[in-house]
C-alpha positions in Angstrom: 61.5 18.7 100.7 60.3 16.5 103.5 59.4 17.9 106.9 59.9 16.4 110.3 57.2 16.1 112.9 56.7 19.3 114.9 56.5 19.5 118.6 54.1 22.4 118.5 51.1 21.1 116.8 51.1 19.2 113.6 52.3 16.1 111.9 54.9 16.0 109.2 54.3 17.8 105.9 54.8 16.4 102.4 57.3 17.8 99.9 56.4 21.2 98.5 56.1 21.9 94.8 58.5 24.9 94.8 58.5 27.7 92.2 61.3 27.2 89.7 63.0 30.5 90.7 63.8 29.2 94.2 66.7 27.0 95.2 65.2 24.1 97.2 68.4 23.7 99.1 68.5 27.4 100.2 64.9 28.6 100.7 65.7 31.2 103.3 62.8 32.8 105.1 60.3 31.3 102.6 61.2 27.9 103.9 60.4 29.0 107.4 57.0 30.3 106.3 56.3 27.0 104.5 57.0 25.0 107.7 54.6 27.3 109.6 51.8 26.6 107.0 52.5 22.9 107.3 51.9 23.1 111.1 48.5 24.7 110.7 47.2 22.6 107.8 45.7 19.8 109.9 43.5 22.3 111.7 41.9 23.8 108.5 39.3 21.1 108.0 37.6 21.2 104.5 39.5 24.5 103.7 42.7 22.5 103.6 41.9 21.8 99.9 42.9 25.4 99.2 46.1 25.4 101.3 48.4 25.3 98.2 47.1 28.8 97.6 49.1 29.9 100.6 52.3 28.3 99.3 52.6 30.3 96.1 52.7 34.1 95.8 50.0 35.5 93.5 52.5 37.8 91.8 56.2 38.5 92.0 57.8 41.4 90.2 61.6 41.9 89.9 62.7 45.2 88.5 66.0 46.9 87.6 66.4 50.3 89.3 69.0 52.4 87.5 69.9 55.9 88.9 72.5 58.5 88.2 74.8 59.0 91.2 76.0 62.4 92.3 79.4 61.7 90.7 77.7 61.2 87.3 78.0 57.5 87.1 75.0 55.2 86.6 74.3 52.5 89.2 71.8 49.6 89.0 70.0 48.1 91.9 67.7 45.1 92.1 64.1 45.7 93.3 61.2 43.5 94.2 57.5 43.7 94.8 55.6 40.6 95.8 51.8 40.2 96.2 51.2 37.0 98.1 47.4 36.8 98.4 44.6 39.2 97.6 41.5 37.1 98.4 40.5 39.4 101.2 41.4 42.7 99.6 44.3 44.7 98.0 47.8 43.7 98.9 49.4 45.6 101.8 52.9 45.6 103.1 56.1 47.6 103.5 59.1 48.5 101.4 62.6 47.9 102.8 66.0 49.2 101.6 68.7 46.7 102.7 71.8 45.3 101.1 70.8 41.7 102.0 67.2 41.8 100.7 66.4 38.6 98.6 63.4 37.4 96.7 62.9 34.6 99.2 62.8 37.1 102.0 60.3 39.4 100.3 58.1 36.5 99.4 58.1 35.4 103.1 57.4 38.9 104.4 54.5 39.3 101.9 53.1 35.9 103.1 53.4 37.0 106.7 51.5 40.2 105.8 48.7 38.1 104.5 48.6 36.2 107.8 48.9 39.4 109.9 46.2 41.3 108.1 43.8 38.4 108.4 44.7 37.8 112.1 43.6 41.3 113.1 40.8 41.1 110.4 41.6 44.2 108.4 40.4 43.9 104.7 43.8 43.4 103.1 45.9 40.7 101.5 49.7 40.5 101.9 52.4 42.3 99.9 56.0 43.4 100.4 58.8 45.1 98.5 62.4 45.9 98.7 65.6 47.1 97.1 69.0 45.5 97.5 70.9 48.6 98.6 72.7 50.0 101.6 71.0 53.4 102.0 73.7 54.6 104.2 76.0 54.7 101.1 73.6 57.1 99.2 73.2 60.8 99.5 69.7 62.2 100.1 69.3 63.1 96.5 70.4 59.6 95.4 68.0 58.0 97.8 65.2 60.1 96.3 66.1 59.1 92.8 66.2 55.5 93.8 62.8 55.7 95.5 61.2 57.5 92.5 62.6 55.1 89.9 61.6 52.1 92.0 58.1 53.5 92.4 57.8 54.0 88.6 58.9 50.5 87.9 56.4 48.8 90.3 53.7 51.3 89.4 52.1 48.8 87.1 51.0 46.7 90.0 50.5 49.1 92.9 47.5 51.5 93.5 45.0 52.5 96.2 42.8 49.5 95.4 45.5 47.1 94.2 48.6 47.2 96.4 49.4 49.8 99.1 53.1 50.0 100.2 54.2 51.3 103.6 57.5 52.0 105.5 59.7 49.1 106.6 63.4 48.7 107.3 65.4 51.8 106.4 62.4 53.6 104.9 60.3 56.3 106.5 57.7 59.0 106.1 59.8 60.9 103.6 60.3 57.9 101.4 56.5 57.3 101.4 56.0 61.0 100.4 58.3 60.5 97.4 56.5 57.3 96.5 53.1 58.9 96.7 54.2 61.9 94.7 55.8 59.8 92.0 52.8 57.6 91.6 50.5 60.7 91.5 52.6 62.4 88.8 52.5 59.2 86.7 48.6 58.9 86.8 48.0 62.7 86.6 46.2 63.2 89.9 47.0 63.1 93.6 46.5 59.6 95.0 47.2 59.9 98.8 45.9 56.4 99.3 48.6 54.6 97.3 50.9 54.4 100.3 50.5 54.7 104.1 52.9 55.8 106.7 53.1 59.3 105.0 53.7 62.6 106.7 50.5 63.9 108.3 50.6 67.0 106.0 50.2 64.9 102.9 47.5 62.5 104.0 49.2 60.6 106.8 47.6 59.6 110.0 48.3 60.7 113.5 49.7 57.8 115.6 51.1 55.8 112.6 54.7 56.3 113.5 54.3 54.8 117.0 51.6 52.3 116.0 53.7 49.1 115.7 55.5 49.7 119.0 52.2 50.5 120.7 50.7 47.3 119.3 53.7 45.3 120.7 53.1 46.9 124.1 49.4 46.3 124.0 49.8 42.6 123.1 52.5 42.1 125.7 50.2 43.5 128.4 47.4 41.1 127.3 49.7 38.1 127.3 51.2 39.1 130.6 47.7 39.2 132.2 47.1 35.6 131.0 50.2 34.3 132.7 49.9 36.4 135.9 52.8 38.7 135.1 52.6 42.4 136.3 54.0 44.9 133.8 55.0 47.2 136.7 58.4 46.2 137.8 58.8 43.6 135.0 62.3 43.4 133.5 62.4 44.0 129.7 65.1 43.4 127.1 64.8 44.8 123.6 66.7 44.0 120.5 66.5 46.8 118.0 65.8 50.3 119.3 64.4 52.0 116.3 60.8 52.9 115.5 59.3 49.6 116.9 61.7 48.7 119.8 62.1 52.3 120.8 58.4 53.0 121.1 57.7 49.8 122.9 60.6 50.4 125.3 59.3 53.9 126.0 55.7 52.6 126.7 57.1 49.8 129.0 59.1 52.4 131.0 56.1 54.7 131.3 54.1 51.7 132.7 56.7 51.1 135.4 58.7 48.3 133.8 62.6 48.2 133.8 64.3 48.1 130.4 67.5 46.3 131.5 69.2 45.6 128.2 69.1 46.9 124.6 70.9 45.7 121.5 71.0 47.0 117.9 73.4 47.0 114.9 75.9 49.2 116.8 76.2 47.1 119.9 74.5 46.1 123.1 74.2 47.8 126.5 72.7 46.7 129.9 71.8 48.2 133.2 70.5 45.9 135.9 68.6 48.8 137.6 67.0 49.9 134.3 68.1 52.2 131.5 66.9 55.7 131.2 64.8 55.2 128.1 64.0 58.8 127.2 67.7 59.7 127.3 68.6 56.6 125.4 66.2 57.5 122.6 67.8 61.0 122.4 71.2 59.3 122.1 70.0 57.0 119.4 68.5 59.9 117.5 71.8 61.8 117.6 74.3 58.9 117.0 72.2 56.3 115.1 72.6 53.6 117.7 72.9 52.5 121.3 76.6 52.1 121.4 78.4 54.7 123.5 75.4 55.5 125.7 76.7 56.5 129.1 73.8 55.2 131.1 74.6 51.5 130.5 77.4 49.1 130.5 78.5 47.6 127.1 78.0 43.9 126.7 78.8 41.4 124.0 76.0 41.0 121.5 75.8 37.2 122.2 75.4 38.0 125.9 72.2 39.9 125.3 70.2 36.7 124.8 71.2 35.5 128.2 69.9 38.6 129.9 67.8 37.9 133.1 64.4 39.3 132.2 60.7 38.7 132.2 59.9 39.9 128.7 62.2 39.8 125.6 61.3 41.7 122.5 63.3 41.0 119.3 62.4 44.0 117.2 65.2 44.1 114.6 65.3 41.7 111.6 64.1 38.2 110.9 66.0 35.0 111.9 67.5 36.5 115.1 66.3 33.8 117.6 67.8 30.5 116.4 68.5 27.1 117.8 72.0 28.4 118.8 70.7 31.1 121.2 67.2 30.1 122.1 68.4 27.9 124.9 70.1 30.9 126.6 66.9 32.9 126.8 65.6 33.3 130.4 62.5 35.4 129.7 59.0 34.2 130.6 57.6 35.8 127.4 59.1 36.6 124.0 57.1 39.2 122.1 58.1 39.3 118.4 58.3 43.0 117.4 60.2 42.2 114.1 58.9 40.1 111.2 60.0 36.5 111.4 62.7 36.8 114.2 62.3 33.2 115.5 63.1 30.1 113.5 60.9 27.0 113.8 63.7 25.1 115.6 64.0 28.0 118.1 60.2 27.9 118.5 60.3 24.3 119.6 63.2 25.0 122.1 61.3 27.9 123.7 58.1 25.9 123.8 60.0 23.1 125.7 61.4 25.7 128.1 57.9 27.0 128.8 58.6 30.4 127.3 55.4 32.0 125.9 56.1 33.2 122.4 53.7 35.8 121.0 54.2 35.7 117.2 55.0 38.6 115.0 51.8 38.1 112.9 49.8 39.3 115.9 52.3 41.2 118.1 53.5 43.7 115.5 50.2 44.1 113.7 49.6 47.6 115.2 51.4 49.2 112.3 49.2 47.8 109.5 46.1 48.4 111.7 46.8 52.1 111.8 47.8 52.0 108.1 44.3 50.7 107.5 43.0 53.7 109.5 45.1 56.0 107.3 43.9 54.4 104.1 40.3 54.8 105.2 40.8 58.4 106.2 42.5 59.2 102.8 39.5 57.8 101.0 37.0 59.8 103.0 39.2 62.9 103.4 38.0 62.9 107.0 40.7 62.6 109.7 40.5 61.3 113.2 42.1 62.6 116.4 45.1 60.7 117.8 43.1 59.6 120.9 40.5 58.1 118.6 43.1 56.3 116.6 44.9 54.9 119.6 41.6 53.8 121.2 40.6 51.9 118.1 44.0 50.4 117.7 44.0 49.1 121.3 40.5 47.6 120.9 41.4 45.8 117.6 44.6 44.4 119.1 42.9 43.2 122.3 40.1 41.6 120.3 42.5 39.9 118.0 44.6 38.5 120.8 41.6 37.3 122.7 40.5 35.3 119.6 44.0 33.8 119.2 44.3 32.9 122.8 40.9 31.2 122.7 42.0 29.2 119.6 45.2 28.2 121.3 43.4 26.9 124.3 40.8 25.1 122.2 43.3 23.2 120.1 46.1 23.1 122.7 48.6 24.6 120.3 51.1 27.4 120.5 50.0 31.0 119.9 51.8 31.0 116.6 49.9 28.0 115.3 46.7 29.5 116.8 47.3 32.7 115.0 47.9 30.9 111.7 44.7 28.9 112.3 42.6 32.0 112.7 44.3 33.8 109.8 44.5 31.0 107.3 40.8 30.1 108.0 39.8 33.6 107.1 42.0 33.7 104.0 40.9 30.3 102.6 37.3 30.9 103.5 37.4 34.0 101.3 39.1 32.0 98.6 36.4 29.3 98.8 33.6 31.8 98.6 35.1 33.5 95.6 35.9 30.3 93.8 38.3 30.0 90.9 38.1 32.2 87.8 37.7 31.1 85.1 36.1 27.8 86.0 36.6 25.2 83.4 33.4 24.3 81.5 34.0 20.6 82.2 34.1 21.2 86.0 31.0 23.4 85.9 29.0 20.8 84.0 30.2 18.1 86.3 28.7 20.0 89.3 25.1 19.6 87.8 25.0 15.8 88.1 22.5 16.0 91.0 19.9 17.9 89.0 16.6 16.3 88.0 17.0 13.2 90.1 19.5 10.8 88.6 19.8 12.7 85.4 22.7 15.0 84.8 22.1 18.0 82.5 24.9 19.7 80.6 23.6 23.1 79.9 25.1 26.3 78.4 23.3 29.3 77.0 24.9 31.9 74.8 22.4 33.5 72.4 18.9 32.4 71.3 17.3 34.3 68.4 13.7 35.6 68.8 11.1 33.0 68.3 7.4 33.6 67.9 4.7 31.8 69.8 3.8 29.8 66.8 7.4 28.5 66.1 7.8 24.8 66.5 10.8 24.1 68.7 12.5 20.8 68.0 15.9 19.2 68.7 16.8 19.8 65.1 16.0 23.5 65.5 18.3 23.7 68.5 21.2 21.8 66.8 21.0 24.0 63.7 21.0 27.3 65.5 23.6 29.6 64.1 23.8 31.3 67.5 25.8 28.6 69.2 23.1 27.2 71.3 24.4 24.3 73.4 21.9 22.2 75.4 23.2 18.7 75.6 21.5 16.5 78.3 23.0 13.1 79.0 21.3 9.9 77.9 17.7 10.4 79.0 16.7 8.5 82.1 13.4 10.4 82.7 11.4 13.2 81.2 11.9 16.6 82.8 9.0 18.0 84.8 6.6 20.2 83.0 7.6 23.8 82.7 4.7 24.9 84.9 5.7 22.8 87.9 7.5 24.3 90.9 10.1 21.5 90.6 11.1 22.7 87.1 11.6 26.3 88.5 13.8 25.0 91.3 15.9 22.9 88.9 16.4 25.6 86.4 17.1 28.2 89.1 20.0 25.9 90.2 21.2 25.7 86.7 21.1 29.5 86.4 23.0 29.8 89.7 25.7 27.4 88.6 26.2 29.0 85.2 25.8 32.6 86.0 29.6 33.0 86.0 29.9 31.2 82.7 27.4 33.3 80.7 28.7 36.7 79.8 25.5 37.7 77.9 22.5 35.7 77.2 19.2 36.5 75.6 16.4 34.1 76.5 13.2 34.4 74.5 10.3 32.7 76.2 8.3 30.2 74.3 4.6 29.8 73.9 3.9 33.5 74.3 5.7 33.8 77.6 7.4 37.2 77.5 10.9 37.6 76.2 13.6 38.1 78.8 17.1 39.4 78.9 19.6 37.7 81.3 22.8 39.5 81.7 25.5 39.9 84.4 24.9 42.4 87.1 26.9 41.5 90.2 25.0 41.6 93.4 21.6 42.3 91.9 20.2 38.8 91.5 16.5 38.5 92.2 17.1 35.0 93.5 19.7 36.0 96.1 23.6 36.1 96.3 23.9 32.4 95.6 23.3 33.2 91.9 26.6 35.2 91.6 24.8 38.2 90.4 22.4 37.3 87.6 19.6 39.8 87.0 16.5 39.0 84.9 14.2 41.7 83.5 11.3 41.5 81.1 11.7 43.2 77.7 8.7 42.1 75.7 5.3 40.6 76.0 3.0 38.5 73.9 0.0 40.4 72.6 -1.9 37.1 72.2 -1.7 36.3 75.9 -1.5 39.6 78.0 -2.7 37.7 81.0 0.5 35.6 81.0 2.6 38.8 80.7 0.8 40.3 83.7 1.0 37.1 85.7 4.5 36.0 84.8 6.5 38.8 83.3 5.6 41.8 85.4 5.2 40.2 88.8 8.0 37.7 88.5 10.4 38.1 85.6 12.6 35.4 87.1 9.8 32.9 86.8 9.5 33.8 83.1 13.2 33.1 82.5 13.0 29.8 84.5 10.0 28.6 82.5 11.7 29.5 79.2 14.8 27.5 80.1 12.7 24.6 81.1 10.9 24.7 77.8 14.2 24.8 75.9 15.3 21.7 77.9 12.1 19.9 77.2 12.1 20.8 73.5 15.6 19.5 73.1 14.5 16.1 74.5 11.6 15.9 72.1 
């Protein structure tokens, strides 16, 4: 599907190769995410060759969730778990229960989690899950059955080191406790690190409940400082007054700001002199929404967007700020507390109006940051104080915003594009460092064309039988080997250097480096009385350094005829023994 040129930073994008399970005419939130990736691609430099990685989820699981209702009937619900990218670590993202959840939405939310985690530089990839259900229609027992069956269904892909769910829309600490317990029962041991956002008494972290809202407030303060806006006395409007919006509103009020308008699923209220936030929070806790609060005047939901304010915080659901209402917004800053609340068209309108938009992938990253703290604490079984957690959260959020702001100024782009530049660069750099597995043999051989001057070597070792010092090694011997030896140089253009020369060692070391991922087990027996050597995969223990992808070489035998060679080559430098052996094999095959 073609893209039009963007006003906020990038040329038009080409058509996307979409997964077969999506409707190209109704991409939903996934389409918004693809447009955002298109905008950042021109700024990725050489890493842009990997950008298609970002446009496809690594894994998407759709499950049937059957439960028995309280009346004895059986109901079926559709559930999802999507892992977008795991190049930087295990997938991480929430689980939502909502009647309108779709695969496209969960895919987009998982992708935004990849961006968010990379933006604040926590070692996670992106994941997300959900069930198409209206939880208000279920009893507490039915909700527990639903949660436990869903957890069992997705249990094949989640785990403390694979994918760590967390609370999201209509899920909370209790739901996370059910998930943790179900997973633990299925594996036969308590695994507190499988989810975050749990109650403190079962491995949760202090400060997690307020973390997302605290992060929104912290980022808003940093952004306000950049545009010369004082928080004290600032007018704030909040859409959504649950965990995120309510916490952010409370912190703004405590800092001296006036919360002048609030909207949620029950209605909208306003008070030009400022709402009493603590009492409003009590009202919401009792009634489930802001409607009916005596301290404010009810207004039409559409009128909320035209509220005269300095800071607007959409903290409800995605797709709330659109081309239809963006023109009404009078705020100087829009801080995205929800995931994906602003469409690309609305982004451009707000940019033209001079409204500073701080994107969700940095603004609401406080939740996943403290989830990371919880995960670390669960692994170590050592828990921090709330003051420590809040201090570390604020530092990470401030540092992340500073990096995004610098990138925005450097490239003269919006904060959203700048955040994507920072995050996508980190993700794709990790992808580039890790490479592709498995690499095709043809591609691997092609990368050796620069070896030995103009002469390309095609080289693959599998198993070489023991050969004595007196054995005559010829090309025929190599070809007839029953151990699948393959050493096929291209048409000779020059004779390889002698085995004893430093050049040979360098060349062969490069060969070993390039093929270390291709050889699962190789036994190299050194020729002409050079000691035998075993070369086998041991990640991270290469005597030549990390560029060899973890090949370790160790001497296993020595020639009795030439003990001096064993001492000089084998004991002191087993790597040199292997290099010389490989060089001899290459030379013998040329004979």
